[in-house]
C-alpha positions in Angstrom: 100.3 63.7 108.2 100.6 65.3 104.7 103.9 67.2 104.6 102.3 71.4 104.1 104.1 72.4 100.8 104.9 76.1 102.9 106.2 74.4 105.5 106.5 75.3 109.5 103.8 77.9 110.0 104.7 81.1 111.4 102.2 83.4 113.4 104.1 86.8 114.8 101.2 88.4 117.9 102.2 92.2 118.7 99.3 94.5 120.5 96.8 94.6 117.8 99.3 93.4 115.1 99.4 89.7 113.9 101.2 88.3 111.2 101.6 84.7 109.1 104.8 83.6 107.6 105.1 80.6 106.2 108.9 79.0 106.2 109.4 77.5 102.8 110.1 80.7 100.3 110.2 82.6 103.4 106.8 83.6 102.9 104.7 86.8 104.2 101.4 84.6 103.7 99.0 87.3 106.4 98.8 90.0 107.8 96.2 92.0 110.3 96.5 95.7 111.9 94.3 96.3 114.5 91.3 93.9 113.1 91.5 94.2 109.3 93.9 91.6 107.0 95.8 93.3 104.6 97.8 90.6 102.6 95.4 88.8 100.7 95.7 84.9 102.4 95.4 81.6 100.7 94.3 78.4 102.0 96.6 76.4 104.5 97.8 73.1 103.0 98.4 74.4 99.3 101.5 75.6 97.3 101.6 79.9 97.3 99.7 80.4 94.5 101.5 82.7 91.8 104.3 82.4 94.8 102.6 84.8 97.3 104.6 86.6 99.7 107.7 84.8 99.0 111.5 85.8 99.2 112.7 86.4 95.8 116.8 85.8 95.5 119.7 86.2 94.0 117.4 87.6 91.2 113.2 88.6 90.9 112.0 88.7 88.0 113.3 87.2 85.1 116.7 85.9 82.9 116.2 85.3 79.4 116.6 81.7 78.0 118.3 81.2 81.4 121.8 82.7 80.6 124.3 85.9 81.5 127.0 87.6 81.5 128.9 89.8 83.6 132.5 91.0 84.4 132.4 91.7 88.0 134.1 94.8 89.6 137.3 93.0 89.2 137.4 92.1 86.0 136.7 88.3 85.9 134.1 87.4 83.4 131.4 84.8 83.6 129.3 83.3 80.9 126.3 81.7 83.2 123.7 78.9 81.9 120.8 78.6 84.4 118.2 75.8 84.8 114.5 77.4 82.9 112.6 77.0 85.4 109.4 79.3 84.0 109.5 76.3 81.0 106.1 78.4 78.8 108.3 81.6 78.2 112.1 80.1 78.9 113.5 82.2 81.6 114.3 81.3 85.0 112.9 83.2 87.1 112.5 84.2 90.7 115.9 83.2 92.1 116.8 80.3 93.7 114.6 79.7 96.9 111.7 79.8 96.3 111.3 76.3 97.4 113.9 76.7 99.7 112.9 75.7 103.3 114.8 78.5 105.8 115.6 78.0 109.2 113.2 79.8 111.7 114.5 81.3 115.0 111.6 82.9 115.7 111.8 86.4 118.6 109.3 88.3 120.8 107.0 89.6 118.2 109.7 88.8 115.3 110.7 85.8 113.2 114.2 85.8 111.5 114.1 83.3 108.5 118.1 81.8 107.2 118.8 79.8 104.3 121.9 79.8 101.8 122.7 79.6 99.0 125.0 76.9 97.1 127.8 78.0 94.6 125.5 75.3 91.5 125.5 75.3 87.8 124.4 78.4 86.9 126.0 81.2 90.0 128.9 79.6 91.6 128.5 81.9 94.6 128.2 81.3 98.0 125.1 83.4 100.4 124.1 83.4 103.8 120.8 84.8 103.6 118.5 86.5 106.2 114.9 87.9 106.2 113.8 89.2 109.2 109.9 90.3 110.1 109.4 92.3 112.9 105.6 93.5 113.8 105.4 97.2 115.0 102.2 99.0 115.7 100.5 100.1 112.0 102.5 96.3 110.7 105.2 95.1 109.8 108.7 95.9 109.5 111.2 93.4 106.6 115.2 93.6 107.3 116.9 91.6 104.5 120.6 90.7 105.4 122.9 89.1 102.1 126.2 87.9 103.1 128.8 86.5 100.7 130.2 83.5 102.3 132.0 82.8 98.8 135.7 83.7 97.9 134.4 85.7 95.0 132.4 88.9 94.4 128.5 87.9 94.4 126.2 89.3 91.8 122.8 90.0 94.2 119.5 91.7 93.3 117.1 91.1 95.7 112.8 90.8 95.8 109.4 90.0 96.9 106.3 88.9 96.5 103.5 90.5 98.8 99.3 90.3 98.1 97.6 93.1 99.5 93.9 93.5 100.3 91.9 95.7 102.7 89.7 93.2 104.2 85.8 94.0 104.0 86.4 96.6 101.1 85.7 95.5 97.1 89.3 94.9 95.7 88.2 96.1 92.8 87.4 99.3 94.6 90.8 99.8 96.0 92.3 102.7 94.3 96.1 102.3 93.4 99.0 105.1 93.4 102.8 104.2 92.8 104.9 106.9 92.5 106.8 106.0 89.5 108.0 107.9 86.5 109.0 105.0 84.7 108.0 102.1 83.3 109.3 98.9 81.8 108.2 98.2 78.7 108.6 94.3 77.7 108.2 91.2 75.3 106.1 89.1 74.4 108.8 87.0 77.2 108.1 89.3 79.4 111.7 90.9 79.7 112.7 94.3 79.6 113.2 96.0 76.2 113.3 99.4 76.9 112.4 102.1 80.6 110.2 104.5 79.3 108.7 107.5 80.8 105.2 106.9 82.2 102.2 108.3 80.4 98.5 107.0 79.9 97.5 104.4 81.5 101.3 103.8 83.1 101.1 106.5 84.8 99.8 105.6 88.3 101.2 108.4 90.3 97.5 110.0 90.5 95.9 106.4 91.8 93.3 104.4 89.6 90.6 101.8 90.8 92.3 98.7 90.6 89.0 97.0 88.4 90.2 99.4 86.1 94.0 97.9 85.6 95.5 94.8 84.1 98.9 94.7 85.6 102.0 92.7 85.1 104.7 95.9 85.3 107.6 96.8 86.9 108.2 100.8 87.2 111.4 102.8 88.1 112.5 106.6 89.2 110.2 106.1 92.4 109.8 109.9 93.8 110.8 109.1 97.7 109.8 110.7 101.3 112.4 112.7 103.1 113.7 110.1 104.4 114.8 108.1 101.7 111.4 105.7 101.6 108.8 105.6 98.5 105.1 104.5 98.7 102.8 102.2 97.0 99.8 102.7 98.2 96.0 100.8 97.8 93.4 103.2 99.2 89.8 102.4 100.4 86.4 104.3 99.1 86.1 105.3 103.1 90.0 106.5 103.6 91.6 103.4 104.7 95.0 102.7 103.8 97.7 100.2 103.1 101.0 101.5 101.5 104.5 99.2 100.8 106.8 101.1 101.5 110.4 100.5 101.0 113.9 101.9 101.3 116.5 102.7 98.5 117.9 100.0 98.6 114.9 98.6 96.4 114.6 100.6 93.1 112.4 98.7 91.1 108.5 98.0 91.7 106.6 95.8 90.0 102.7 95.4 90.0 100.7 92.3 89.3 97.1 91.7 89.2 94.9 88.8 88.4 91.5 87.8 88.7 92.7 83.7 90.2 94.0 84.1 93.4 92.3 81.6 95.6 89.1 83.4 96.5 89.6 86.9 95.8 87.8 89.0 92.7 91.2 90.6 92.1 94.4 90.2 93.9 97.5 92.5 93.2 100.8 91.7 94.1 103.2 95.2 95.1 106.7 93.5 95.1 109.7 95.7 95.9 113.2 95.0 93.2 115.9 96.4 93.7 116.8 95.3 90.3 114.4 94.9 87.6 114.2 91.7 84.8 117.4 91.0 82.6 119.6 92.4 85.9 121.9 89.6 84.9 122.6 90.7 81.6 122.0 94.6 81.8 123.7 95.2 84.8 121.2 97.6 86.0 120.5 97.9 89.5 122.8 94.7 90.0 124.8 94.9 93.2 127.8 93.3 93.8 129.0 91.7 97.4 132.5 90.8 98.0 133.3 88.2 99.8 132.9 88.7 103.2 130.4 91.5 102.8 126.6 91.9 104.0 124.2 94.3 101.8 120.8 94.8 104.1 117.8 96.2 102.4 114.5 97.3 103.8 110.9 97.6 102.8 107.2 97.1 105.0 103.8 97.0 105.2 101.7 100.0 107.3 97.7 100.6 107.6 96.2 103.4 107.9 91.9 103.4 109.4 
């Protein structure tokens, strides 16, 4: 039997909610709530298109030329060279675990996937990473736990890359709302040159029809509710809503649209990120985990009919 490039397939059920998770990259590749699929699927037996659903650690997005320099909280200086994993733009992209088969532990309506980042060229730190997917009545809660199992403080940022839909609704007719007051201007290599106030077609706080925009943009300065959660939403003309919410450890969100996702007229990834691109050089959003410490981050998906 041919090897599935996304590894073992995990299928969870709780009441009217089901989820499909792939072992490779700990990818969320399906979510259905009360009969409506809200995560855009892709064919089984194929690689995840555009990194669909994968976990991005120890950095999301891009590092210019794969090279980074930083000084840790104790004064240790680092000047490191990572492998170039986006050759077309000469960047290191989306961390070190995107093609890693995680160790899977399934529970009742939940699954925990674990993978290690071993010290290596460009990232001389040891991490144990865990992501738990837990079904709830209106969708799914996701918890990331990143433990430093090395002897030095480790720089870490986290993201994930889910694609969304509302089954039965033409994707172009969905309204996208992003609660962000700033966005990141990028150069021709999709690396940030400035964080600017949102204006014009980058101001998505009042909502925009998905078919009217083309996006590959990071946003910051997110508005939050009383619980500290920021929610990016897709709303159908009939009022159905999918919300990707993120807690205060995730200060940024990337929105990416494409007309090349399999089976979709247009597809949208809404990506919670703890730091923007180039964080390993700029330091913006970069989190240092001390030896023996664990950092926890949460996001999730909620559907309302």
